[in-house]
C-alpha positions in Angstrom: -36.6 -26.5 -12.9 -34.6 -23.8 -14.7 -36.9 -21.1 -16.2 -35.3 -21.3 -19.6 -36.0 -25.0 -19.9 -39.5 -24.5 -18.6 -40.0 -21.8 -21.2 -38.9 -24.1 -24.0 -41.3 -26.8 -22.8 -44.2 -24.4 -22.6 -43.5 -22.9 -26.0 -43.2 -26.3 -27.8 -46.2 -27.9 -26.0 -48.2 -24.7 -26.2 -47.7 -24.5 -30.0 -48.7 -28.2 -30.5 -51.7 -27.8 -28.3 -52.7 -24.6 -30.1 -52.3 -26.4 -33.4 -55.2 -28.7 -32.7 -57.7 -27.7 -35.5 -61.0 -28.1 -33.7 -63.0 -26.4 -36.5 -61.5 -28.9 -39.0 -62.1 -31.9 -36.7 -65.7 -31.0 -35.9 -66.5 -30.4 -39.5 -64.8 -33.7 -40.5 -67.1 -35.5 -37.9 -70.0 -34.2 -40.1 -68.2 -35.5 -43.2 -67.4 -31.9 -44.3 -64.0 -30.6 -45.3 -64.2 -27.1 -43.8 -61.2 -26.0 -45.9 -63.2 -26.5 -49.0 -66.4 -24.8 -47.8 -67.2 -21.1 -47.3 -64.1 -19.0 -46.9 -62.0 -22.2 -46.4 -61.0 -21.0 -42.9 -61.1 -23.4 -39.9 -62.3 -20.8 -37.4 -65.6 -20.3 -35.8 -66.9 -17.7 -38.3 -66.6 -20.0 -41.2 -67.9 -22.9 -39.2 -71.0 -20.8 -38.5 -71.5 -20.3 -42.2 -71.1 -23.9 -43.0 -72.4 -25.9 -40.0 -74.5 -23.3 -38.1 -74.2 -21.2 -35.0 -74.3 -24.1 -32.5 -71.1 -25.7 -33.9 -69.5 -22.3 -34.2 -70.0 -21.8 -30.5 -68.4 -25.2 -29.7 -65.4 -24.4 -32.0 -65.0 -20.9 -30.5 -65.0 -22.2 -26.9 -62.5 -24.9 -27.8 -60.2 -22.4 -29.6 -60.4 -20.2 -26.5 -59.5 -23.0 -24.1 -56.5 -24.1 -26.2 -54.9 -20.8 -25.4 -56.3 -20.3 -21.8 -55.2 -23.7 -20.5 -51.5 -23.5 -21.5 -51.3 -19.8 -20.5 -52.8 -20.5 -17.0 -50.3 -23.3 -16.4 -47.4 -21.2 -17.7 -48.3 -18.4 -15.3 -48.1 -20.9 -12.4 -44.4 -21.7 -13.2 -42.9 -18.8 -15.1 -42.2 -15.6 -13.1 -41.1 -13.3 -15.9 -43.8 -11.4 -17.9 -41.7 -11.7 -21.0 -41.5 -15.5 -20.6 -45.2 -15.7 -19.9 -45.9 -13.6 -23.0 -43.9 -16.1 -25.1 -45.8 -19.0 -23.5 -49.1 -17.3 -24.4 -48.2 -16.5 -28.0 -47.1 -20.1 -28.7 -50.6 -21.6 -28.8 -51.8 -18.6 -30.7 -49.1 -19.3 -33.4 -50.2 -22.9 -33.3 -53.7 -21.8 -34.1 -52.5 -19.5 -36.9 -50.0 -22.0 -38.3 -51.1 -25.6 -37.3 -48.5 -28.2 -38.1 -51.3 -30.7 -38.7 -52.9 -28.7 -41.6 -49.8 -27.5 -43.5 -49.7 -24.3 -41.4 -53.1 -23.1 -42.7 -55.1 -22.1 -39.6 -57.6 -19.7 -38.2 -57.7 -16.0 -37.7 -56.6 -16.0 -34.0 -59.3 -13.6 -32.8 -60.6 -16.1 -30.2 -56.9 -16.6 -29.2 -56.5 -12.9 -28.5 -59.6 -12.9 -26.3 -58.4 -16.0 -24.5 -55.1 -14.3 -23.7 -56.9 -11.3 -22.4 -58.8 -13.4 -19.9 -55.5 -14.8 -18.6 -53.7 -11.5 -18.5 -56.3 -9.0 -17.3 -59.0 -11.3 -16.0 -62.4 -12.2 -17.5 -64.3 -9.2 -15.9 -62.0 -6.6 -17.6 -62.0 -8.7 -20.8 -65.7 -8.1 -21.0 -64.8 -4.5 -21.8 -63.0 -5.7 -25.0 -66.0 -8.0 -25.8 -68.4 -5.0 -25.4 -66.2 -2.9 -27.7 -66.2 -5.8 -30.2 -70.0 -6.3 -30.1 -70.7 -2.5 -30.5 -68.3 -2.3 -33.4 -69.7 -5.4 -35.1 -73.3 -4.1 -34.7 -72.3 -0.8 -36.2 -70.1 -2.0 -39.1 -71.8 -5.4 -39.7 -68.6 -6.9 -41.2 -66.7 -9.4 -39.0 -63.3 -9.0 -40.5 -63.3 -5.2 -40.4 -64.5 -5.3 -36.8 -61.6 -7.5 -35.8 -59.1 -5.2 -37.6 -60.4 -2.2 -35.7 -60.8 -3.6 -32.2 -57.4 -5.3 -32.1 -55.9 -1.8 -31.6 -57.6 -1.6 -28.2 -55.7 -4.7 -26.9 -52.3 -3.2 -26.2 -54.0 -0.2 -24.6 -56.0 -2.4 -22.3 -53.0 -4.5 -21.5 -51.1 -1.4 -20.5 -53.9 0.2 -18.6 -54.6 -2.9 -16.4 -51.1 -4.4 -16.0 -48.5 -1.6 -16.7 -46.3 -4.4 -18.0 -44.1 -3.5 -21.0 -44.0 -7.2 -21.8 -47.8 -7.5 -22.1 -48.1 -4.2 -23.9 -45.5 -5.5 -26.4 -47.5 -8.7 -26.7 -50.6 -6.7 -27.5 -48.7 -4.7 -30.2 -47.6 -8.0 -31.8 -51.2 -9.1 -32.1 -51.9 -6.2 -34.6 -49.6 -7.4 -37.4 -50.6 -11.0 -36.6 -54.3 -10.3 -37.2 -53.7 -8.2 -40.2 -51.7 -11.0 -41.8 -54.4 -13.5 -40.9 -57.0 -11.3 -42.4 -55.0 -10.5 -45.6 -57.6 -12.1 -47.9 -60.4 -10.2 -46.1 -58.5 -6.9 -46.5 -58.2 -7.6 -50.2 -62.0 -8.2 -50.4 -62.6 -5.1 -48.2 -60.7 -3.0 -50.7 -62.7 -4.5 -53.6 -66.0 -4.0 -51.8 -66.8 -7.7 -51.9 -66.4 -8.7 -48.2 -69.6 -10.3 -46.9 -71.6 -8.8 -44.1 -72.2 -11.2 -41.3 -75.3 -9.3 -40.0 -77.9 -8.1 -42.4 -79.3 -4.6 -42.1 
């Protein structure tokens, strides 16, 4: 099949698959509207606050898989790094702007990690995870940690792939996450952002 047609298929289906709001669905199964609890976000962090760590792990893994699965399939059929990058970012945009929830989604941090596993492999992705853990333990604020470590992504993409397409994809993640964390940034400026780990 023509690569352009394949790309369109992967982008559309990837967006729809990425739009599945697992955090919202799992909370609903517990008769809780996650959008009206905690921060109102459907991601794993808010699920942890509202439902507990066990459910946050489940949501986090499902959010990772909804980017990994479309990305792995796309890499099997698309031969151009730029096309693969578009196929990868589609489910991420679905997670950020889910059509099923009036385009109000998660923060896409799990999506970024999922894309790293596909692009540079899980072993090298552990470098990013280690940086994230060390930063979180030092800062003790989840949102600020995310906003700091996201700058390492394009660097890691370039170091391990030397692909301009993947490097550009990594750069795009930065404004995406800053936009997704805009309310957190406001609270950080006001000094009211909650710490996720107590000193």
